[in-house]
C-alpha positions in Angstrom: 146.3 55.2 -49.5 146.0 56.7 -46.1 147.3 60.4 -48.1 144.8 60.1 -50.7 141.6 59.1 -48.9 142.2 62.1 -46.3 142.6 64.3 -49.9 138.9 63.2 -51.0 137.6 63.7 -47.7 138.8 67.4 -47.9 138.4 67.4 -51.4 134.4 67.0 -50.9 134.1 70.0 -48.1 134.2 67.8 -45.5 137.7 67.5 -43.6 138.6 64.5 -41.6 139.2 66.0 -38.1 139.7 62.5 -36.3 141.2 59.3 -38.2 142.2 56.3 -36.9 145.2 54.7 -38.0 144.3 50.6 -38.1 140.9 49.2 -36.5 141.0 47.9 -33.1 144.9 46.4 -34.3 145.3 44.4 -30.7 146.8 41.7 -33.1 148.6 44.4 -35.6 147.6 45.0 -39.3 148.2 44.2 -42.8 150.0 40.2 -42.1 151.7 38.8 -42.2 154.4 42.6 -42.2 153.2 44.5 -39.6 151.2 41.4 -37.1 151.8 41.5 -33.3 152.5 38.4 -31.1 151.5 38.8 -27.6 153.0 35.1 -26.4 155.8 36.2 -27.3 156.7 39.9 -28.1 157.2 40.0 -31.9 156.4 42.4 -33.9 155.8 45.8 -32.6 158.7 47.3 -34.6 156.9 46.1 -37.2 154.1 47.3 -36.2 154.6 50.9 -35.4 156.9 51.5 -38.3 153.7 51.6 -40.2 151.4 52.9 -37.7 154.5 56.2 -38.4 153.8 55.6 -41.9 150.5 55.6 -41.8 150.2 58.9 -39.7 152.7 60.2 -42.1 150.6 60.3 -45.1 146.7 60.9 -43.4 149.2 64.2 -42.3 150.2 64.9 -45.7 146.6 65.0 -46.9 145.7 67.1 -44.7 144.9 70.7 -46.1 147.0 73.6 -44.1 145.6 74.6 -41.2 143.1 72.5 -40.4 143.4 70.7 -37.1 144.0 66.3 -37.7 144.0 63.9 -34.4 145.1 61.1 -34.6 143.9 57.7 -32.9 144.8 54.8 -32.3 142.7 52.1 -31.7 142.8 49.0 -29.1 139.9 47.1 -28.8 140.0 46.1 -24.9 138.5 47.9 -22.9 138.1 46.8 -20.1 141.5 45.1 -19.4 144.0 48.1 -17.9 146.9 45.0 -18.0 146.2 45.0 -22.1 145.9 48.5 -23.2 148.8 49.8 -21.1 150.7 47.1 -22.4 149.6 48.5 -26.6 149.9 52.0 -26.0 153.6 52.1 -23.8 154.5 50.0 -27.3 153.1 52.2 -29.1 154.8 55.6 -27.8 157.9 53.2 -26.5 158.7 52.8 -30.6 158.3 56.3 -31.3 154.6 56.7 -32.9 153.1 60.0 -32.1 149.3 60.0 -31.8 146.5 62.1 -30.2 143.6 60.6 -28.7 143.3 56.9 -27.4 140.1 54.6 -28.8 138.6 52.1 -27.2 135.9 49.3 -28.0 134.5 48.4 -24.8 131.6 45.9 -25.2 129.8 44.6 -22.4 129.5 41.0 -23.8 132.9 40.8 -25.2 135.3 42.9 -22.5 134.4 42.9 -18.7 131.9 44.9 -16.6 131.4 48.2 -17.1 133.3 49.2 -13.4 135.8 47.2 -15.5 135.6 49.9 -18.0 136.1 53.1 -16.0 138.9 51.6 -13.7 140.1 51.4 -17.4 139.3 55.0 -19.3 140.7 56.7 -15.0 143.7 54.8 -14.9 144.8 55.2 -18.9 143.9 58.2 -18.2 146.4 59.0 -16.0 149.3 57.3 -17.4 148.6 59.0 -20.8 147.8 62.0 -20.4 145.7 61.9 -23.3 141.5 62.3 -24.6 140.3 58.6 -25.0 137.6 58.0 -27.2 135.2 54.7 -26.7 135.3 54.2 -30.5 132.5 50.8 -30.4 129.9 50.6 -27.8 126.2 48.2 -28.2 124.2 47.2 -26.1 120.5 44.1 -26.5 117.9 45.8 -26.7 115.8 42.3 -26.6 117.1 38.5 -26.9 115.7 37.3 -30.1 118.0 35.7 -32.2 118.6 35.2 -35.8 116.9 32.5 -36.3 113.7 35.6 -35.1 110.8 34.9 -37.8 110.9 39.2 -37.4 115.0 38.2 -37.7 117.6 36.2 -40.4 119.0 32.8 -40.5 123.0 34.6 -38.7 122.8 33.6 -34.8 123.3 37.1 -32.9 126.0 37.6 -30.6 124.5 37.9 -27.7 121.3 35.5 -27.4 121.6 34.1 -23.7 120.2 36.2 -20.1 124.1 35.4 -18.4 125.6 38.0 -21.4 123.2 40.1 -20.3 125.2 43.4 -18.2 123.5 43.0 -14.4 120.5 46.0 -13.7 120.6 46.3 -18.0 117.5 45.5 -18.9 118.0 43.8 -22.7 115.2 46.7 -24.0 115.3 50.0 -25.4 115.5 51.1 -21.9 118.1 48.9 -20.5 120.3 50.4 -23.4 119.5 54.2 -22.8 121.2 53.6 -18.9 124.4 51.6 -20.0 125.3 54.6 -23.3 124.5 57.2 -20.3 126.2 55.8 -16.8 129.5 55.0 -20.0 129.3 58.4 -20.7 129.2 59.3 -17.0 132.1 57.5 -16.2 134.1 59.8 -19.5 132.7 63.1 -18.2 134.4 61.7 -15.1 137.0 61.1 -16.3 140.8 62.7 -14.9 141.5 65.9 -15.9 138.5 66.1 -18.3 139.8 63.4 -20.7 136.7 61.9 -21.7 135.8 63.5 -25.3 132.7 61.0 -26.2 131.8 57.5 -27.7 130.5 55.7 -31.3 128.2 53.6 -30.7 128.9 50.3 -33.8 126.3 49.9 -36.3 123.3 50.9 -35.5 121.7 50.0 -38.5 121.9 47.0 -38.9 119.0 45.4 -39.4 117.5 42.5 -41.2 118.6 43.0 -44.9 121.1 45.8 -44.4 123.6 43.1 -44.3 127.4 43.6 -45.5 127.5 42.4 -48.6 124.5 41.5 -50.5 122.6 38.7 -48.9 125.1 38.8 -45.5 123.1 38.5 -42.1 123.7 40.4 -39.3 124.4 38.3 -36.1 123.5 42.3 -34.7 120.4 42.6 -35.5 119.3 42.9 -31.7 122.3 44.9 -31.1 120.9 48.2 -33.5 118.7 51.0 -32.4 116.4 49.9 -34.8 113.6 47.1 -34.5 113.9 43.8 -37.0 111.5 46.0 -39.5 114.4 49.3 -39.5 111.2 51.4 -36.9 114.0 53.6 -34.3 113.5 52.5 -30.9 113.3 54.6 -27.5 117.3 54.2 -27.7 117.8 56.1 -31.0 117.7 59.3 -28.2 121.0 57.3 -26.4 122.8 61.2 -26.1 119.8 62.4 -24.2 118.5 61.5 -20.2 117.3 58.2 -20.6 115.2 58.2 -18.0 113.1 61.5 -19.8 113.8 59.6 -23.1 112.0 57.0 -21.7 108.9 58.6 -21.2 108.9 60.7 -24.0 109.2 58.0 -27.0 105.9 56.2 -28.3 107.3 52.4 -27.8 105.7 50.5 -30.7 106.4 47.3 -30.0 109.4 47.2 -27.2 108.4 48.8 -24.1 110.9 51.5 -22.8 111.8 50.7 -19.1 114.9 51.7 -17.8 117.3 50.2 -15.6 118.1 50.3 -12.0 
């Protein structure tokens, strides 16, 4: 399957530069065969076998002379203890990969300082480029029951879930992502490779299947009606983006 997917991308003229073998595979993949039990310490051998096969498939489908990087994606970007254990388990079993991919959601995975500590420690220990493969921040605390949202509750709805110094606003999104990028830029030996913003377009009415709501509609880069927020400029300077952007109905205030 992996070989066919990589071949299909190449055939349409978009050869793959970076492929993740599995998505947030803290607990393994392809259960029950590849399931990992952290408490019992079991399942790592089977997971390693599957990851090696997936990697081989990706490389077999990759066009000759095209550089394809392999990423392993872990979902606890704020925990160095768990991240270190995960990657060490793979490496000790001969799983070869090029890039460390981390999911980091501050409302799930801890403070941005913990993320920094993890990135710095992983770069120092494993000497591989690090990507924040998924991240998000809220532009409002209005939840899915808002007249402008949908009927699905959101992941973030309480002030206690907002990181200090980063308001739940487009400006707060800009500040938060800018600081994440700064952390990556300052990683040891230049090993911070960048980030991907998760599901920026998952607005009401755009579900993962027909009729499905979204628990994500206040974490997007668009408002409930689909108008781009100032945070669409997350790869620019936060203050400059706020100053130059018409905020429509949501003020752009950069945090502290």
